[in-house]
C-alpha positions as CSV (number, residue, x, y, z in Angstrom):
1,M,-27.8,23.1,6.0
2,P,-26.9,23.1,9.7
3,I,-26.2,26.4,11.3
4,Q,-23.2,26.9,13.6
5,V,-24.2,28.5,17.0
6,T,-22.0,29.6,19.8
7,C,-23.5,30.4,23.2
8,P,-22.3,33.8,24.4
9,K,-22.5,32.7,28.1
10,C,-20.7,29.3,28.2
11,L,-19.1,29.5,24.7
12,K,-20.5,26.1,23.9
13,R,-20.5,25.5,20.1
14,F,-23.1,23.3,18.4
15,Q,-25.1,23.0,15.3
16,V,-28.9,23.3,14.8
17,S,-31.1,22.7,11.8
18,D,-31.6,25.7,9.5
19,K,-35.3,25.5,10.2
20,F,-34.5,27.2,13.6
21,A,-32.9,30.2,11.8
22,G,-33.9,33.5,13.5
23,K,-35.5,31.7,16.5
24,T,-34.7,31.7,20.2
25,G,-34.0,28.7,22.3
26,P,-32.1,27.4,25.3
27,C,-28.4,26.5,25.1
28,P,-28.1,22.7,25.5
29,A,-25.2,23.2,28.0
30,C,-26.2,26.1,30.2
31,K,-29.8,26.6,29.3
32,N,-29.2,30.3,28.5
33,Q,-31.6,31.7,26.0
34,I,-29.8,32.3,22.7
35,R,-30.9,33.4,19.3
36,V,-30.0,31.3,16.3
37,P,-28.6,33.5,13.5
38,E,-30.3,33.7,10.1
39,L,-28.7,31.9,7.2
40,D,-27.4,35.1,5.7
41,E,-25.8,36.1,9.0
42,Q,-23.4,33.2,9.1
43,V,-19.7,33.9,8.7
44,V,-18.3,31.7,5.9
45,I,-14.5,31.3,6.0
46,H,-12.9,30.8,2.6
47,A,-9.4,29.7,1.8
48,P,-7.1,32.7,1.2
49,D,-6.9,33.9,-2.4
50,D,-3.3,34.0,-3.6
51,G,-4.3,36.1,-6.6
52,A,-3.0,33.5,-9.0
53,P,-5.1,32.6,-12.1
54,K,-7.4,29.6,-11.6
55,T,-9.0,26.9,-13.7
56,R,-12.7,26.5,-13.8
57,S,-12.5,24.1,-10.9
58,G,-10.7,26.7,-8.8
59,E,-7.3,25.1,-9.0
60,S,-4.2,27.3,-9.5
61,V,-2.7,27.1,-12.9
62,L,0.7,28.0,-11.5
63,K,3.2,25.2,-10.5
64,P,5.0,25.5,-7.2
65,L,8.6,26.6,-7.4
66,K,11.2,23.8,-6.9
67,R,13.8,24.6,-4.2
68,S,17.3,24.1,-5.4
69,E,19.5,22.2,-2.9
70,T,23.3,22.3,-2.5
71,D,23.5,18.7,-1.2
72,V,26.7,16.9,-2.0
73,T,26.3,15.8,-5.6
74,R,28.4,13.1,-7.3
75,K,30.1,15.6,-9.5
76,G,30.9,17.9,-6.6
77,L,32.1,15.0,-4.6
78,L,34.4,13.8,-7.4
79,I,35.8,17.3,-7.9
80,T,36.5,17.6,-4.2
81,A,38.0,14.1,-3.9
82,G,40.1,14.7,-7.0
83,A,41.5,18.0,-5.6
84,I,42.4,16.4,-2.3
85,L,44.1,13.4,-4.0
86,A,46.0,15.7,-6.2
87,A,47.1,17.8,-3.2
88,I,48.2,14.6,-1.4
89,G,50.2,13.5,-4.4
90,I,51.9,16.9,-4.7
91,A,52.6,16.9,-1.0
92,I,54.2,13.5,-1.2
93,G,56.2,14.6,-4.2
94,L,57.5,17.6,-2.3
95,R,58.5,15.5,0.6
96,V,60.5,13.1,-1.7
97,T,62.2,15.9,-3.6
98,G,62.7,18.1,-0.5
99,G,61.4,21.1,-2.4
100,V,58.9,22.4,0.2
101,S,59.0,26.1,0.9
102,V,56.8,28.8,2.5
103,V,55.7,30.0,-0.9
104,I,54.7,26.5,-2.1
105,L,52.8,25.9,1.2
106,A,51.0,29.2,0.7
107,I,50.0,28.4,-2.8
108,G,48.9,24.9,-1.7
109,A,46.8,26.4,1.1
110,L,45.0,28.6,-1.4
111,A,44.6,26.0,-4.1
112,V,42.9,23.4,-1.9
113,A,40.6,26.0,-0.2
114,P,37.7,26.2,-2.7
115,P,36.8,22.5,-2.8
116,L,37.2,22.2,1.0
117,V,35.2,25.3,1.7
118,W,32.4,24.2,-0.7
119,A,32.4,20.7,0.7
120,G,32.4,22.0,4.3
121,Y,29.5,24.3,3.6
122,T,27.3,21.5,2.1
123,F,28.0,19.3,5.2
124,V,27.5,21.9,8.0
125,R,24.8,24.2,6.7
126,D,21.4,24.2,8.3
127,S,19.1,22.1,6.1
128,E,16.1,24.0,7.3
129,L,17.3,27.2,5.6
130,A,17.4,27.9,1.9
131,P,21.0,27.2,0.7
132,Y,23.2,29.5,-1.3
133,V,23.3,28.4,-4.9
134,G,24.7,29.4,-8.3
135,A,26.8,32.6,-8.6
136,E,26.1,33.6,-5.0
137,L,27.4,30.3,-3.6
138,R,30.5,30.6,-5.9
139,N,31.3,34.1,-4.8
140,R,30.9,33.2,-1.1
141,V,33.1,30.1,-1.6
142,L,35.8,32.3,-3.3
143,I,35.7,34.9,-0.5
144,G,35.8,32.2,2.2
145,S,38.7,30.5,0.4
146,V,40.8,33.6,0.4
147,L,40.0,34.5,4.0
148,F,40.6,30.9,5.2
149,S,43.9,30.8,3.4
150,A,44.9,34.1,5.0
151,L,44.5,32.5,8.4
152,W,47.9,30.9,7.9
153,L,49.4,34.4,7.9
154,L,48.7,34.3,11.7
155,Y,51.0,31.3,11.9
156,A,53.6,32.8,9.6
157,F,53.9,36.3,11.2
158,V,52.4,36.5,14.7
159,P,55.0,34.3,16.5
160,A,57.8,36.4,15.2
161,Y,56.3,39.6,16.7
162,V,55.0,38.1,19.9
163,A,57.8,35.8,20.9
164,D,60.7,36.7,18.7
165,F,60.9,33.4,16.9
166,E,63.2,33.6,13.9
167,S,61.0,31.2,12.0
168,P,57.5,29.9,12.6
169,S,58.9,26.4,12.7
170,D,60.9,27.3,15.8
171,M,57.9,27.8,18.0
172,S,57.0,25.2,20.6
173,F,53.9,23.0,20.4
174,M,52.3,25.1,23.1
175,W,52.7,28.3,21.0
176,F,51.4,26.4,17.9
177,G,48.4,25.3,19.9
178,I,47.7,28.9,20.9
179,I,48.0,30.2,17.4
180,F,46.0,27.3,15.9
181,S,43.2,28.0,18.4
182,A,43.1,31.6,17.4
183,M,43.0,30.6,13.8
184,L,40.0,28.4,14.5
185,I,38.1,31.1,16.4
186,I,38.8,33.8,13.7
187,G,37.9,31.3,11.0
188,A,34.6,30.4,12.6
189,L,33.7,34.1,12.7
190,I,34.6,34.4,9.0
191,S,32.4,31.4,8.2
192,V,29.6,32.9,10.2
193,G,29.9,36.2,8.3
194,T,30.4,34.7,4.9
195,F,27.9,31.8,5.0
196,E,25.6,32.9,7.9
197,L,26.3,29.7,9.8
198,E,26.0,29.2,13.6
199,F,29.3,29.6,15.4
200,A,29.6,25.9,16.2
201,S,28.9,25.1,12.5
202,G,31.5,27.7,11.6
203,L,34.1,26.0,13.8
204,A,33.4,22.7,12.1
205,H,33.6,24.5,8.7
206,V,37.0,26.2,9.2
207,G,38.2,23.2,11.2
208,L,37.8,20.9,8.2
209,Y,40.0,23.3,6.1
210,L,42.7,23.9,8.7
211,I,43.1,20.3,9.7
212,A,43.2,19.2,6.0
213,T,45.8,21.8,5.2
214,L,47.8,21.0,8.3
215,L,47.9,17.3,7.4
216,L,48.9,18.1,3.8
217,A,51.7,20.4,5.2
218,L,53.0,17.6,7.5
219,L,52.7,15.1,4.6
220,S,54.9,17.4,2.5
221,G,57.6,17.3,5.1
222,A,57.0,20.8,6.5
223,V,58.1,21.4,10.1
224,L,55.4,23.6,11.8
225,A,56.7,23.4,15.3
226,T,59.8,22.0,17.0
227,G,58.5,21.3,20.5
228,T,61.2,23.5,22.1
229,P,60.3,25.1,25.4
230,V,58.4,28.4,25.4
231,P,60.9,31.2,25.4
């Protein structure tokens, strides 16, 4: 069996026959006299022992754990698509009947939040990190849904206190843009805290929800801004 030798002077590594064990000879690179170690002096590196039970051949009897993924499944996609289509149908129905109100808009914003929050998370999460699954994912989706829905409270109440608008729909497009930008930033921070996403991913996450609910509100006939000059 060959013996591994390292020259202490030039650090050249080479092998010699075990018949030279314990003998001294020149290094083939720098000619420095070095001693070949005995067979029992060699350092043998073994694979780390994980402590798991082994078979006679040394193989582990334990099977590796399978990592659960939260990639978009057909069932989840169908649920999300169904919820969105139902919301679109309700929005069109409200537009036709003229029955849109602030209460209905608030209920709608909360109702469509869970599928949008779940779908958004599956799209923007970091695939290199272990995803949230099961009850933990469900709880985070519910928390995120409530907080995302609450963002529309900024639209409903802040303009009245800041600019004395009698109704949120009286605000100008400029004011609406300012409020909507604030909603995006706060929503991104909520997403970062709830799902541990990067800020940019959090913006995309909350942006999906806000844009979807904005389009549904417009589809239902709601007037969110009038375009009047800033007071």
